[in-house]
MDAnalysis code that builds the backbone (N, CA, C; Angstrom):
import MDAnalysis as mda
import numpy as np

u = mda.Universe.empty(201, n_residues=67, atom_resindex=np.repeat(np.arange(67), 3), trajectory=True)
u.add_TopologyAttr("name", ["N", "CA", "C"] * 67)
u.add_TopologyAttr("resid", np.arange(1, 68))
u.add_TopologyAttr("resname", ["MET", "ALA", "ILE", "ARG", "LEU", "LYS", "LYS", "SER", "TYR", "ARG", "PHE", "ALA", "LEU", "ARG", "SER", "ALA", "PHE", "LEU", "ILE", "THR", "SER", "SER", "SER", "SER", "ILE", "ILE", "LEU", "LEU", "PHE", "LEU", "LEU", "TRP", "TYR", "PHE", "ASN", "ALA", "ILE", "ASN", "TRP", "LEU", "LEU", "ILE", "VAL", "PHE", "PHE", "ALA", "THR", "PRO", "THR", "PHE", "ALA", "ILE", "SER", "PHE", "ILE", "VAL", "LEU", "GLN", "ILE", "ARG", "ILE", "GLU", "ASN", "PHE", "ILE", "TYR", "ARG"])
u.atoms.positions = np.array([
    [109.269, 138.943, 11.767],
    [110.450, 138.731, 10.780],
    [110.149, 137.388, 10.534],
    [110.317, 137.163, 9.053],
    [109.933, 135.779, 8.558],
    [111.026, 134.782, 8.595],
    [110.937, 133.769, 8.674],
    [111.979, 132.735, 8.608],
    [112.485, 132.489, 7.303],
    [114.022, 132.667, 6.977],
    [114.347, 132.503, 5.525],
    [114.904, 131.045, 5.710],
    [114.515, 130.179, 4.676],
    [114.946, 128.789, 4.524],
    [116.106, 128.869, 3.297],
    [117.131, 128.007, 3.372],
    [117.848, 127.787, 2.356],
    [117.169, 127.430, 1.094],
    [117.259, 127.853, 0.050],
    [117.031, 127.383, -1.086],
    [116.766, 126.000, -1.231],
    [117.876, 125.066, -1.047],
    [117.367, 123.842, -1.253],
    [116.224, 123.056, -0.270],
    [116.104, 123.817, 1.121],
    [115.048, 123.171, 1.712],
    [113.574, 123.727, 1.007],
    [113.824, 124.915, 0.690],
    [112.170, 125.534, -0.105],
    [112.186, 124.365, -1.242],
    [113.136, 124.078, -1.971],
    [112.820, 123.194, -3.113],
    [112.658, 121.949, -2.903],
    [113.034, 121.334, -1.510],
    [112.670, 119.946, -1.085],
    [111.136, 120.103, -0.662],
    [110.882, 121.184, 0.029],
    [109.604, 121.301, 0.768],
    [108.443, 121.303, -0.434],
    [109.024, 122.099, -1.403],
    [107.976, 122.212, -2.379],
    [107.801, 120.842, -3.195],
    [108.830, 120.230, -3.612],
    [108.628, 118.862, -4.303],
    [108.173, 117.969, -3.461],
    [108.335, 117.838, -2.251],
    [107.761, 116.729, -1.396],
    [106.252, 117.260, -1.321],
    [105.906, 118.429, -1.278],
    [104.444, 118.655, -1.146],
    [103.752, 118.224, -2.577],
    [104.593, 118.213, -3.790],
    [103.930, 117.930, -5.063],
    [103.868, 116.238, -5.151],
    [104.958, 115.823, -4.632],
    [104.752, 114.456, -4.497],
    [103.546, 113.843, -3.725],
    [103.666, 114.413, -2.451],
    [102.368, 114.028, -1.739],
    [101.270, 114.283, -2.129],
    [101.065, 115.540, -2.629],
    [99.770, 115.640, -3.110],
    [99.087, 114.866, -4.262],
    [100.328, 114.620, -5.140],
    [99.766, 113.891, -6.351],
    [99.349, 112.401, -6.015],
    [100.221, 111.822, -5.042],
    [100.275, 110.348, -4.768],
    [99.002, 110.398, -4.002],
    [98.590, 111.275, -2.944],
    [97.189, 111.170, -2.269],
    [95.982, 111.557, -3.186],
    [96.093, 112.252, -4.036],
    [94.822, 112.252, -5.056],
    [94.990, 111.056, -5.752],
    [95.843, 110.357, -6.003],
    [95.655, 108.956, -7.047],
    [95.043, 108.174, -5.838],
    [95.525, 108.151, -4.665],
    [95.128, 107.058, -3.509],
    [93.493, 107.428, -3.538],
    [93.296, 108.798, -3.220],
    [91.856, 109.096, -3.117],
    [90.873, 108.666, -4.093],
    [91.228, 108.646, -5.530],
    [90.489, 108.311, -6.784],
    [90.458, 106.822, -6.446],
    [91.528, 106.084, -6.002],
    [91.276, 104.707, -6.117],
    [90.307, 104.246, -5.124],
    [90.475, 104.892, -3.823],
    [89.560, 104.619, -2.813],
    [88.157, 104.814, -3.316],
    [88.018, 106.008, -3.763],
    [86.561, 106.233, -4.476],
    [86.127, 105.405, -5.312],
    [86.734, 104.748, -6.220],
    [86.379, 103.927, -7.092],
    [85.908, 102.512, -6.759],
    [86.710, 102.281, -5.453],
    [86.156, 100.940, -4.749],
    [85.377, 101.306, -3.819],
    [84.673, 102.585, -3.629],
    [83.700, 103.010, -2.675],
    [84.176, 102.604, -1.092],
    [85.651, 103.005, -0.919],
    [85.843, 102.721, 0.366],
    [86.861, 103.938, 0.926],
    [86.306, 105.139, 0.723],
    [87.040, 106.352, 1.106],
    [87.364, 106.336, 2.630],
    [88.489, 106.469, 2.946],
    [88.807, 106.609, 4.367],
    [89.775, 107.731, 4.690],
    [89.484, 108.851, 5.181],
    [90.249, 110.067, 5.220],
    [91.257, 109.849, 6.116],
    [91.130, 108.916, 7.142],
    [92.344, 108.574, 8.033],
    [93.464, 107.944, 7.480],
    [93.089, 106.939, 6.512],
    [94.042, 106.331, 5.705],
    [94.635, 107.207, 4.942],
    [94.093, 108.237, 4.368],
    [94.978, 109.035, 3.226],
    [95.814, 109.923, 4.190],
    [95.549, 110.429, 5.350],
    [96.419, 110.979, 6.460],
    [97.574, 110.535, 6.465],
    [97.254, 109.119, 7.187],
    [98.365, 108.053, 7.712],
    [99.200, 107.799, 6.266],
    [98.687, 107.851, 5.066],
    [99.457, 107.660, 3.904],
    [100.351, 108.974, 3.624],
    [99.612, 110.315, 3.637],
    [100.414, 111.266, 3.414],
    [101.460, 111.735, 4.137],
    [101.398, 111.509, 5.497],
    [102.313, 112.025, 6.508],
    [103.894, 111.433, 6.233],
    [103.846, 110.175, 6.235],
    [105.246, 109.398, 5.812],
    [105.759, 109.557, 4.774],
    [104.816, 109.879, 3.614],
    [104.994, 110.230, 2.223],
    [105.793, 111.435, 2.175],
    [105.419, 112.253, 2.766],
    [105.786, 113.654, 2.846],
    [107.199, 113.613, 3.569],
    [107.252, 113.174, 4.626],
    [108.589, 112.812, 5.283],
    [109.665, 112.386, 4.772],
    [109.348, 111.284, 4.248],
    [110.401, 110.323, 3.348],
    [110.908, 111.079, 1.822],
    [109.813, 111.810, 1.248],
    [110.315, 112.291, 0.081],
    [111.088, 113.533, 0.409],
    [110.726, 114.198, 1.406],
    [111.350, 115.467, 1.792],
    [112.924, 115.116, 2.314],
    [113.180, 114.050, 3.035],
    [114.466, 113.595, 3.691],
    [115.210, 113.063, 2.464],
    [114.565, 112.324, 1.385],
    [115.251, 111.745, 0.529],
    [115.647, 112.962, -0.566],
    [114.973, 114.056, -1.015],
    [115.234, 114.930, -1.647],
    [116.112, 116.036, -1.216],
    [116.293, 116.189, -0.005],
    [117.160, 117.079, 0.754],
    [118.638, 116.584, 0.669],
    [118.556, 115.018, 0.984],
    [119.977, 114.494, 0.959],
    [120.627, 114.571, -0.431],
    [119.550, 114.084, -1.551],
    [120.335, 114.302, -2.964],
    [120.623, 115.566, -3.413],
    [119.916, 116.499, -2.937],
    [120.281, 118.099, -3.384],
    [121.596, 118.395, -2.733],
    [121.662, 118.046, -1.507],
    [122.922, 118.535, -0.744],
    [124.055, 117.642, -1.340],
    [123.923, 116.450, -1.420],
    [124.961, 115.775, -2.137],
    [125.529, 116.222, -3.501],
    [124.381, 116.630, -4.154],
    [124.485, 117.254, -5.718],
    [125.348, 118.367, -5.506],
    [125.008, 119.417, -4.572],
    [125.340, 120.714, -4.524],
    [126.935, 120.682, -3.938],
    [127.312, 119.738, -2.930],
    [128.421, 119.747, -2.454],
    [129.598, 118.704, -3.123],
    [129.049, 118.195, -3.993],
    [130.048, 117.394, -4.872],
    [130.837, 118.011, -5.837],
])
């Protein structure tokens, strides 16, 4: 039995994933340009970026829907 998420959660998850992916790719290219690629830094950058963007998006969506 699959877990069904509310549409607002799915939208927030997808959007947070896209934000995190694009910002992590930009960080990866910047680190590559300066010859200082550190995968641990990218992981520690991506984790809070995903969490913060998901929380902000979810709060904004719920405020928009329930307004």
